[in-house]
C-alpha positions as CSV (number, residue, x, y, z in Angstrom):
1,M,-8.2,-12.7,6.9
2,R,-9.1,-10.1,4.6
3,I,-6.6,-7.2,3.6
4,A,-7.2,-4.3,2.0
5,T,-5.0,-1.5,1.2
6,W,-6.2,2.0,0.2
7,N,-4.6,5.6,-0.3
8,V,-7.2,7.3,1.7
9,N,-6.0,10.8,0.8
10,S,-6.9,12.5,4.3
11,I,-8.3,10.3,6.7
12,R,-9.9,13.1,8.5
13,T,-11.9,13.8,5.6
14,R,-12.7,10.4,4.6
15,V,-12.8,8.7,8.0
16,D,-16.8,7.8,7.7
17,R,-16.7,6.1,4.5
18,T,-13.4,4.4,5.2
19,V,-14.8,2.7,8.2
20,E,-18.4,2.1,6.4
21,F,-16.1,0.2,3.8
22,L,-14.3,-2.0,6.5
23,Q,-17.9,-3.0,8.1
24,R,-19.6,-3.5,5.0
25,E,-16.3,-5.7,3.2
26,S,-15.7,-7.5,6.5
27,V,-11.7,-6.4,6.3
28,D,-9.6,-7.5,8.9
29,V,-6.8,-5.2,8.2
30,L,-6.5,-2.1,6.1
31,L,-2.9,-0.6,5.1
32,M,-3.8,3.1,4.7
33,Q,-1.7,5.6,2.9
34,E,-1.3,9.4,2.7
35,I,-3.6,9.7,5.9
36,K,-2.1,13.6,5.6
37,C,-2.1,13.9,9.8
38,K,-0.1,13.4,13.1
39,P,-0.9,10.4,15.2
40,E,-2.5,12.7,17.7
41,Q,-4.7,14.0,15.0
42,F,-5.9,10.7,13.6
43,P,-9.7,10.1,14.2
44,R,-9.2,7.0,16.2
45,Q,-12.7,6.8,17.9
46,P,-14.9,5.7,14.9
47,F,-12.2,2.9,14.2
48,E,-12.0,1.8,17.9
49,D,-15.5,1.7,18.0
50,A,-15.8,-0.7,15.2
51,G,-13.3,-2.8,16.8
52,Y,-10.3,-2.0,15.2
53,E,-6.6,-1.8,16.9
54,L,-4.5,1.1,15.1
55,A,-0.8,2.1,14.4
56,V,-0.3,5.3,12.9
57,H,2.9,7.4,11.4
58,G,2.2,10.5,10.7
59,L,5.0,13.4,10.9
60,N,2.6,16.5,9.3
61,Q,-0.2,17.6,6.9
62,W,1.9,15.7,4.2
63,N,2.2,11.8,3.3
64,G,1.8,9.2,6.3
65,V,0.7,5.8,6.9
66,A,-1.5,3.7,9.0
67,I,-3.0,0.2,9.7
68,A,-6.1,-0.9,11.4
69,S,-6.7,-4.2,12.5
70,L,-9.3,-6.5,14.4
71,S,-6.2,-9.0,15.7
72,P,-3.6,-7.6,17.7
73,I,-0.8,-5.3,15.7
74,E,2.7,-6.5,16.7
75,D,6.5,-5.5,16.1
76,V,5.6,-2.1,14.5
77,E,8.5,-0.4,12.6
78,T,8.0,3.2,11.0
79,S,10.9,2.6,8.8
80,F,12.7,-0.3,7.0
81,P,16.4,-0.8,7.2
82,G,18.2,1.5,4.8
83,M,15.1,3.7,4.0
84,P,16.3,6.9,2.3
85,G,15.4,10.2,3.5
86,F,14.4,13.3,1.5
87,L,14.8,17.0,1.9
88,K,14.4,19.4,-1.3
89,G,17.7,21.2,-1.7
90,S,20.0,18.7,0.2
91,D,22.1,15.5,-0.3
92,G,23.7,13.0,2.0
93,P,23.1,10.0,3.8
94,D,21.1,11.5,6.7
95,L,18.7,13.1,5.3
96,P,15.1,13.2,7.5
97,L,12.8,10.3,6.8
98,E,9.3,10.7,5.7
99,A,6.4,8.9,6.9
100,R,6.1,6.7,3.9
101,A,6.3,3.4,5.6
102,L,4.7,1.3,8.6
103,G,5.3,-2.6,9.1
104,A,3.6,-5.2,11.4
105,T,3.0,-8.5,12.1
106,I,-0.6,-9.3,12.4
107,D,-1.7,-13.3,12.7
108,G,1.6,-14.3,11.8
109,V,1.8,-12.7,8.6
110,R,4.5,-9.7,8.2
111,L,2.4,-6.4,6.3
112,W,3.9,-3.3,5.2
113,S,1.7,-0.1,4.4
114,L,4.0,1.8,1.9
115,Y,3.7,5.1,0.1
116,V,6.4,5.3,-2.5
117,P,7.6,8.6,-3.8
118,N,5.9,10.0,-6.5
119,G,9.0,11.2,-8.3
120,R,7.5,14.5,-9.7
121,G,9.3,14.8,-12.7
122,L,12.0,12.8,-14.5
123,D,14.9,15.7,-14.0
124,D,13.4,16.4,-10.5
125,P,15.4,15.3,-7.0
126,H,12.7,13.8,-5.9
127,Y,12.8,11.0,-9.0
128,A,16.4,10.2,-8.0
129,Y,15.0,9.7,-4.4
130,K,12.1,7.4,-5.6
131,L,14.4,5.2,-7.6
132,D,16.8,5.3,-4.1
133,W,13.5,4.3,-2.2
134,Y,13.0,1.5,-4.3
135,A,16.2,0.0,-4.4
136,A,16.3,0.3,-0.3
137,L,13.2,-1.5,-0.3
138,E,14.4,-4.2,-2.3
139,R,17.4,-5.0,-0.6
140,Y,15.4,-4.9,2.5
141,V,12.8,-7.8,0.9
142,R,15.7,-9.8,0.2
143,E,17.1,-9.5,3.3
144,W,14.1,-10.2,5.4
145,Q,13.1,-13.1,3.2
146,A,16.5,-14.6,4.0
147,A,16.5,-14.2,7.5
148,H,12.7,-15.4,7.8
149,P,12.7,-18.3,5.2
150,G,9.1,-19.8,4.7
151,E,7.4,-16.9,6.5
152,P,4.7,-14.9,4.7
153,I,5.3,-11.2,4.1
154,A,3.6,-8.6,1.7
155,L,3.7,-5.3,1.0
156,G,0.8,-3.3,0.2
157,G,0.1,0.3,-0.9
158,D,0.5,3.1,-3.6
159,F,3.7,2.3,-5.5
160,N,3.4,5.0,-7.7
161,V,4.0,3.1,-10.9
162,C,2.4,1.7,-13.7
163,P,4.5,-1.6,-14.4
164,T,3.2,-2.5,-18.0
165,D,1.3,-0.4,-20.2
166,A,-2.0,-2.0,-19.7
167,D,-1.8,-0.4,-16.4
168,N,-2.0,3.0,-18.0
169,G,-5.2,4.3,-19.2
170,D,-4.6,8.0,-19.0
171,P,-3.8,9.5,-22.1
172,S,-2.0,12.4,-20.4
173,M,0.6,10.3,-18.9
174,V,3.3,9.4,-21.6
175,E,6.4,7.2,-21.6
176,G,9.3,8.9,-21.6
177,V,7.8,12.2,-20.4
178,S,5.9,11.2,-17.3
179,T,6.9,10.0,-14.0
180,H,5.4,6.3,-13.0
181,L,5.9,4.7,-16.9
182,S,9.7,5.5,-16.8
183,P,11.8,2.2,-17.8
184,A,13.7,3.1,-14.6
185,E,10.8,3.1,-12.4
186,R,9.4,-0.1,-14.1
187,A,12.6,-1.7,-13.3
188,A,12.7,-1.1,-9.7
189,F,9.2,-2.4,-9.6
190,Q,10.5,-5.6,-11.5
191,A,13.1,-5.6,-9.3
192,L,10.9,-6.4,-6.6
193,V,9.1,-8.8,-8.3
194,D,12.5,-10.5,-9.1
195,A,13.0,-10.8,-5.4
196,G,10.0,-12.9,-4.6
197,M,7.4,-10.7,-4.0
198,A,4.7,-11.1,-6.7
199,D,1.3,-9.2,-7.4
200,V,-1.3,-11.3,-6.0
201,V,-4.1,-9.4,-7.3
202,R,-3.2,-9.4,-11.1
203,P,-3.8,-13.1,-11.7
204,L,-7.2,-13.2,-10.1
205,V,-8.3,-9.2,-11.4
206,P,-6.5,-8.9,-14.8
207,E,-8.4,-5.6,-15.5
208,G,-9.0,-2.3,-13.7
209,Y,-7.6,0.5,-12.4
210,T,-6.8,2.1,-9.0
211,Y,-6.2,5.7,-9.2
212,W,-8.1,8.5,-11.2
213,D,-7.4,12.0,-11.2
214,Y,-10.0,14.5,-9.9
215,K,-9.5,16.4,-13.0
216,Q,-10.5,16.3,-16.8
217,L,-13.2,13.5,-16.2
218,R,-10.7,11.2,-15.6
219,F,-12.9,9.0,-13.8
220,P,-16.3,8.9,-15.9
221,R,-13.9,8.3,-18.8
222,N,-12.3,5.6,-16.9
223,E,-8.8,6.9,-17.8
224,G,-7.1,5.7,-14.8
225,L,-3.7,4.1,-13.6
226,R,-3.2,0.9,-11.7
227,I,-0.9,2.0,-9.1
228,D,-2.0,0.1,-5.9
229,F,-0.5,-3.2,-5.3
230,V,-0.3,-6.2,-2.7
231,L,3.2,-7.8,-3.5
232,G,3.6,-11.3,-1.3
233,S,6.3,-13.6,-0.6
234,P,6.0,-17.1,-2.1
235,A,4.8,-18.1,1.7
236,F,2.3,-15.3,1.1
237,Q,1.2,-16.1,-2.3
238,D,0.5,-19.6,-1.3
239,L,-2.3,-18.2,1.3
240,V,-4.0,-16.3,-1.4
241,A,-7.7,-17.5,-1.7
242,G,-9.1,-14.6,-3.5
243,A,-8.6,-10.7,-4.6
244,A,-10.8,-7.6,-5.8
245,I,-10.5,-3.7,-6.6
246,H,-13.4,-2.2,-5.4
247,R,-13.7,0.8,-8.1
248,D,-17.3,2.0,-6.8
249,E,-15.3,3.6,-4.0
250,R,-14.5,6.3,-6.4
251,K,-18.0,7.2,-6.6
252,G,-20.0,9.2,-4.1
253,V,-19.5,12.1,-2.0
254,Q,-15.8,13.2,-1.5
255,P,-14.0,10.2,-2.8
256,S,-10.6,9.5,-2.6
257,D,-8.9,9.5,-6.1
258,H,-7.8,5.7,-5.0
259,V,-9.9,2.9,-4.3
260,P,-9.1,-0.2,-2.0
261,V,-7.6,-3.3,-3.4
262,V,-8.7,-6.5,-1.2
263,V,-6.8,-9.7,-0.9
264,D,-8.2,-12.7,1.1
265,L,-5.9,-15.1,2.8
266,D,-6.6,-18.8,3.9
267,L,-4.8,-18.8,7.3
268,P,-4.2,-22.1,9.2
269,V,-5.9,-21.4,12.9
270,D,-3.9,-22.8,16.1
271,E,-5.0,-26.5,16.8
272,D,-5.4,-25.8,20.4
273,D,-8.2,-23.2,19.4
274,D,-11.3,-25.5,19.1
275,D,-13.6,-22.3,18.9
276,R,-12.1,-21.3,15.7
277,P,-12.8,-22.6,12.1
278,M,-10.0,-24.4,10.4
279,F,-9.5,-21.3,7.9
280,L,-10.2,-17.9,8.5
């Protein structure tokens, strides 16, 4: 199984190049973030014509997540337990949930497409929301793994944090001044790792960014950030056979400011299915 995660930054603007990438790279499952549309506005036909089933979660022209898969999409969830909401100028436990999480089981693997809140500024309420969101996600993955020992789960998406200094190549991003680099954000990311969710791409692709701002010639200068990840449980880690960051997708006409991150899995096949190879 080949899984990709990609912040597409408006799927209606980039549907053609997204589907072309899926077909060219033989992607089985795509986790999308920042689709920026409601489900009824999602451009389904090009995906369906290419053989993909869809799960879409979007509430307005902001945020939004989706999953495209060649295999059946099962057990869909549009939030994880405890996920906090946000409403500017409001506090409390019952704030509206944003379209930032979409979970599904595909070929026995639990997958989440996640668009972690940006944080906006270190003194912004959105920053506290971001940290609360991370804390709730950590609790969820610990509880899920305890309830499903030995079953693979992965979190893919835009995590809006550079876990290490090596993940930041943008000179305008400064620790202590900018979000994405603060000790609290890095600790929140590390808490997911401590919960057993390892970055499965870094060992195979030790260098390379996944995001470049449109401004200030960031891409030609390679002044990017590595903020898009696939984090997998031990059972998921055992299945990983390869990984790649597709930098060239930042080129061309109307590219997203993010590029796809791809992970290949070796999945055992049902022994009763004689028509399929031993591994996908």
